Structure formats: structure tokens, C-alpha cells
N, C-alpha and C positions, 0 to 999 in steps of 0.2 A: 188346217194346221194351227192357226192361232185360235185358242179356245176362249180367251176372255173377251167379253164385250159388254157394253152397257145395255141392259135389257130394255129400258124405256126407249132408248134411241132405236134399237132394232125393231121395236113395235111401230115406231113412227115410220121407218122405212117400209115396213110391210104393208102399210095402208096407202102408200102413194099410188095413185091410179092414173091410167091413161085411157081416154075416151075413145080412141080410134087406133087402128093398126098402123096407119101411116105415121112414120117418124121423120120429123124435120131435122136437118143437121147441116153443118158446114164443115168442110174439110180443106186442108192444105198440107203441103209437104215441105219440111225444112231442107236446107241445102245438104245436111248430113244424111238425108234419106229417111228420116223419121216421118211416118204417116200420122197425121193428126186429124181426129174427128171430134167435133163439138156438137152437143145436143142441148138446146135450151128449153127448160121447163121450170117456170118460176112459181109453180103452184105450192111448193113447200120449200122451206129454207135448208135444202139438203143438196149435196153435190157428190158425185161419184168420180173418182180419179182412178183410171185403170190402164195397164199396159199388157198387151199380148205379145209375147215373143214367139216367133215362128220356129220353135224348137220343141220337139217332143222326144219320146223314147226312140222313135224310128230314125232319128238323126244321129244316134250314138254310134261310137265305135263298137263293133260286136264283141270286142275284148274289154270294153269299159262300159257295160250296160248299167243303167240306173242313174246316170249323171243328170239327166233332165229333171227327174223327180228330186234328186239330191239337192240340186240348186234351188228348187222351190223352198227347201228348208234353210239352206245355207245363207240365202240372201235376206233373211231376217236377222242374221247374226250381228253384223256391224258394218260400218263404212268408215272411211277416213275421218269423217266428221260426226259420226254417231257412235257412242260407246257401245261395247258389246252388251247385248241383252236389252238395249234401250229403244230399239226401233219401234216396237209395237206400243211402247208407253207414250210416245208422242201422240199417236192416234187416239188411244184410250183416254189420255188426259184431256184431249180436245173434245171428248164426247162422241167419238166415232168408232167404227169397226173396220177390220181389215182381214184379208185372207188371201189364199192363193190355191191354185190347183194345176195339175199336170195331166196331159193326155198323151196318146201315141203321137199326136201331131203338133201340140203347142203347149206353152206354159203361160199362165194368166195370173196377174197380181192386181189387187184392187183395194182401195180405201173408200169408205163412205163416211162423209164428214158434214158437220154443219157448214153451210155455204160460205160463212165468213172465214173458214179455215181452208179454202181452196189452195191458197199459196203453200200451206203446209204440205198438202198432199202432193203437189207438184215438186216441191223440194225433195220430199222423201223418195219419190220415184226417180228423180234425176240422180240422187245419191246412189240408189240401187244400180242404176245403169252405168254410172261413171266411176264411182268410188268404193264399190263393195270390197270388203276385206276377204280375200280368198287365201287363207293361211292355215297352217297346221292346227292351230287351236280350234278354230271354227269347224274345220273338217272333222276332227276327231269327235267333237261334241255332237255334230249332226250324224256321224256314223252310228253312234249309239241310239240316237232318236229314230233313225230309219230302221235299224235292226228291231227295235221294240215295236215300231209300226208294222213291220212285216209279221212279227210273231202274233200281234193282236188281230190283224186284218186277214191274214192268209194262213199261217202255219197252225194257229190255235182256233181258227174260226171254222165251224162246220161248213162244208162246201166252199170254203174261202179260196181254194185253188182252182175253181172251175175255169175262170177266164184264162189263167196261166196254162193249164193243161189243154184247154181247147185251142188256144192260139198257136201254141208250139206245134200242134199237129195240123192245123189248118193252113199254116204258112211254112213252106220249106225254103230255108235260106233267105228269108225276107225279114226286114226289121220288125214287123208286127209279131214275129214269133216269140220275142222275149217280153217278159212282163214290164210294165211301166216302172215298178219299184226296182227292177233290175236284179243283179246278182250281188250278194253280199261279198262274195269272193272278189269280184271285180272292184268294188268300192274299197275293200281292204287292201288290194294290191296296188291301187292307184297312188301315185305320188303327188305332191303339191303342184308340180309343174303340169301334170295332167289336168288338174282342176283349173289352174290358171289359163291354160290353153282353151279349155271349153268356154270359159267366161269371155275370153277375148274373141272367140269365134262367133258365138251366138248372141251374146248380150251387147249388141251394138245397135245404134239407132236405125240403120238400114235393114234391120231384121225385126222391127217392132212396129206396133200400132198403138198410139196413145189415144184414149178416148176420155173426154171430160163431159159429163152429162149432169143436168140438173139446174139448180138455181144460179145461173150464170148470165153474164152479158158477154156477147161474142167478142167485141173489141178488147175489153179488159182482159178476158181470158186468153185470147191470142197473144197479147203482149206479155202476160205472165209465162205462157208456154215458151215463147221465144227467149225470155229472160233465163229460164232454167235449162233449156235443152238445145239452144242453137249452137253453143260452144262445145258441145260434146262431139268428139271426132267420129267420123264415119269408120266403120270396121273395114279392115283391109284384107282379112283372110277369106278364102273361098268357103262358102257355107254348104256343107254336104247335104245333098238331097238324093234319096234313093230313087231308082227307076220306078215309075208308076205301074209297072207290069209284073206283078208277082206271078210266079209259076202257078198255073191253074190246077185245081184238084181234078184228077182224071179218073179216080176210083173212090170207092167208099173205104174209109179208114175206121177200124173198130178197135177199141181198147177198153181195159178195165182199170179203174183207179180205186184203191182202198183208202178210206178216209176215216177220221174219228167222227162218225155219224151213226145214227140209229136207224134211219130209214134210207133205203136206196134211192138213187136219182138217175134220171135219163137225160143226157145232154146231146143235142143234135146241132151241129155247126155247118151252116151253108155259106159258101163264098158268094158274095153278091157284087155290089158296085160301089164306086167312089161317090162322094157327095156331088161331084160335078157331072155325073152321068144322068142323061135324061130319064133313065129308069129308076133313079133314086127315090123319087116321090112315091111311085107305085110300090116299091119295096117297103118303104116306111109305113105306108098306109096298110099294107098287107100285115105287117107286124102288129099294128093297132087292132086290125080286124080280128086277129087270132087271140089277142090276150089283153086288150085294154077294156076294163070294166066287167061288171058281173055278167053281162049278157054276151061277152065275147065268145068266139067259137070254142076255144080251148076250155075256158072256165065253165061254160054252160054244159058242154058235152062230157068232158073228162073229169071235172070236179063235181058238178051237181048231178047230172043224169046218170053217168056210168060209175061214178065214185071210184075212178081209177087213180086219182091223184089228190093229194092235199093242196098242192099248188102246181100250176103249170103256166108258163109264159113264153113269149117270143119277143126277142129284143134285137132289133136291127141296130148295129153300131155304125153311126154316121162317121166315116173316116175320110181323110183326104185322098188316100189311095184305095183301091178296091177293098171293101170291107166284108163283114160277115153278118148273118142273122143267126143268133144263138137262141135255140129253144131249150127250155130247162123245166123239168118236171120232177117233183118229189112223190114217190109212189105212196098210195094209201096202204094201210095195214092189210095183209093177206093178198096183196097184189104183187105180181112179179114185174121186174123191169121190162120183160118182153111184152107183157100185156099193155103196159103204159106206152111203150114205143109203138106198138101196133095201133093203139088209139090215136096217138099223135099223127102217125102217118096217114090214117084214114081221114082226119080232118084236113090235112094239107092236100090230100088227093081230091077231096070235094072242091076245094077252092081252085084247084088246078084244072078242073073239068066242068065246073058249073059256075055260072055268073051269080054273084051275090044278089040278094033281093033288093028291091027299091028301098025298103025300110032300112036295111043294114047300110046301104050306100048313103042314104040321107043322114043317118046317125053318125056314120064315120066322118062325113064332111063337117058335120056340126062339131064333133070332137076336135077335129083339126083346128077349126076356127077358135074354139074355146081355149085350146092349148096355146095357140099363138097369142091370144089376148092375155092369157095368164103370164106368159113369158115377158110380155111388154108392160105388165102392170107394176113393175118395180124398176127403179133406176138401174139396179144392178143387172137386170135382164136386158134392158135397152142397151146399156153399155156393152155387155158381152156379145149381144147379137150384132151390133155394129162392128165390133172388133173381129168377130168370126167372118163376117161378110168381106171385110177388107183383107184379112189374113189369107183366107182360103181362095177367094175369087178376085181379089184386087178390085172389088166393086161394092162399096158400102150400100148402094141403092138396092141391093138384093133384099135387104130387110123389108122393103116395101112391096116386094113381088112374091114373097113366099106363099102367101095364101092363094094367089092366082095360080101358082104352079101346082099346088095341091088340088085345087078345085078343077084343074084341067085334066086330072087323072080320071079315066073312065072305068066302069066296071070291067070292061074287056082288058084294060091295062093291068088291073089288079090280078085278074085270072092269068094273064100271060106272064106276069112277073112270077107268080107261084110256079107256073109250068116251066119257066126258063131257069129259075134260080133255086127253088126248093126241090131239087132232084135227088132222090135217094141213092143214085149211083155215083154221086159226086159230093160227098159230105164226110164229116167226122161224127161218129157216134161213140159216146163214152157212157159206160155204166159206172156210177159211183156206188160202191158197196162198203158196208161197215167192215172195219178191220177185224180179222178173226181174233178170237180171244187168245189163242195160242198159235201165233204165226210160226 
């Protein structure tokens, strides 16, 4: 969202390294329900201040979709003590960067600052939590921003609607069925009180995790956190949580979507498991086996050997409730969608019936370890992983057991995951075709 940043400082953050996967931290809980995690690393004079709110698009009123993402924008507008349009300037003037993002399950805000500006970051996040201005001026400004974002990322982007078209068919009457960006009609129809109620419901300390990571001292940092956050009142409204049991897919769903594209695409959507399911790690490794790297199954067979596709990938979505694996391929010139679909099915069938080789298995495990190390090679990655673990599992220590869980997955587990979840009789198949010249 926030575009401007200081390049030199960003480069400094990018080279902060961590020599091991184990992350040391301390945590405590304020009386108002705010969970706090602190991670100390004094190797560089940088600190990350972040808050994860346990609200995503799945928590929205079905008649008011798009609110979670909308607030990601709105809460950079102004507070009672920060003039409109000045929030980001505080961070940039201090030599830092800031940003935010929204998913189906949560909303995340962060600042990365020189460590002598820690108190600034804490003040800014306390202002966002307690004193944000939710008024018609900011709402109307951000409506226009969100509309333009939708036009750029989805409406006018080739293949930009794939996730939206896939999820609305993969989930029947479940909150994952609508896009994170939501409905412009819902945002336009909403009144100021609708927005104020959303803020009062979800932006409360007992629905948040604060993570401070980097060049800090634990005692001093805890004192500052208590100074800025202890007096914020606990939320009193019930926080809506959908049932974790979406209606399963019982048959194959097929459809055609016409888009502003030149080359057709094939999309296959399989319903899988939630992140807290024991099968999640096998499902995730299955996606990497199919599409991560030049020697992955999809790339080697469908792109290089058979030349059926220009690109093909498999992307497991790690979600709090039962999620999906989305396979997406763009057909090569002279190839039909049917041919590419058959090729994708053949590769999935092989994994469902044959154990992967020892060489593939070793490479896959190495990739997992490298990925986890890369995630924790930046302060921002460490902070977000800690926040995810606490938000989704109420257990920050999971950041130190992820590798163990992946390495416990056997070759048989991967084959069984493909057999159990990538079933052609229970999936969504979409053909993306170019719009006809004369519709």
C-alpha cells in the first residue's frame, strides 16, 4: 500500500541475517487482552514494530464485503493526534519503511525503523488501535483508492480474476467465496456507522498480536509497550468467527471464463485442509514438488519436455479454515486447453500412485529448509512468523518446530495427500479463454 520508502534503509534491512532457525523470544499479555511478543537481535540497529489483527475477509458481513482490506487502507489516513495524510511521513522522516497487507484470515501492519525510533513505532500503532479517524472524508478517499486498485490488479490485469472466479466456485455459502478486495457495491452502500462498527468490533487489543523484533532490550521495550498500550480498553463486542466446516465439494464443477487474454489457461482447484490439520505439511510439500523450481514435475514435463504450457504451477493456499490447492497453466501456442488439462492430470496421477524418488525427496526437504531460513533472514519475516503462530495457533513456539513438522513428512504421506485431496471428481476446473472479437 505505502509506496514510498528510503532505498538505502531497505537495502540495510535486506541483509540482516539469522544464523539458525531457532528464534528466541519473550511474550506476555496485557490486562486488556493484547498478546505481546518480543524478539531481541542486536546485530544491526534496526527494529520492527508490527501488529496482526485477527480479522480478514472471512470475518465480514456477506452484505458488506471488502471491509477488512478497506481498513488496511483507511487506517493510514489519520488519527485524533495525527493529521490526515501524515501517518507515513512520521516513519519516512525517521528513515524507516511501513506497509500493510490483508488476507482471508488476518490484517497485518508493520514499521521497520532505526532502533532509536522504537518509541515512535509503538506510538503510531497505539494511535491506529485507539484513535483512528473513521469518518466520511477518509472513507470516500479510500473508496476511490480501492476502486483503482481493483481496476489495476483484477479488472484490467490478464488472468487477474483467477482467484476470485476459483474461490466463488470452490466454496458454497462460505466466507472464502468472496474476494479479499470485496464488492465495490457493498463499500459504496455502506454508511459511516457500518465502518465505525467494524473498527469497534475487530480493532481491539483482545483481537491483536503485537510483535517487536530487533535491536531492543527486553525490560526497556516492555516498559514502553505498557506505556502506550495498557490503557487501551478491551473490546466488548462479540468477534464473528465462521464455522470451520465449509460444505465439501462432492462433484467436479466445470466452467468457462472469457477474459482479456491472448492465450488460454487451465485452472484446477482442489479443496484441501486448514493449516492446523496434520495433513497440511504433506499438502504443502506436494505443491512444491509439482511446481517449485526448474526440475519440478509440472515444469519439467509440461513446459520443457512436452511443451504443452508456457507456465504451469501449483499453489497450496495456507488458510485458517480448510483451504485449496490451485493449479494454473497457460497453454503453449497450438495447444488446446484439453491437452494441457490432460497433461496436468497425468502428472498428478503419477504422484498419487507412485512414490517419489529418493533424489526428489531429498531435494524437496532441502528446499523446505532453505525456504524457512530465507523467511527468517529478515526482521520482517521473523516478526510476521511469530505473529502468525500466535494468531492462528495461540502458540508462538510453533516458529521453532516448523522444520521438524515438514521433515516428518514421508514419501508415503506425499503420495497419500495427492490421492486423498487432488481428486478429479471433487474439484473446480476453469478454462480461461480470450474474449471473442465480436461477442
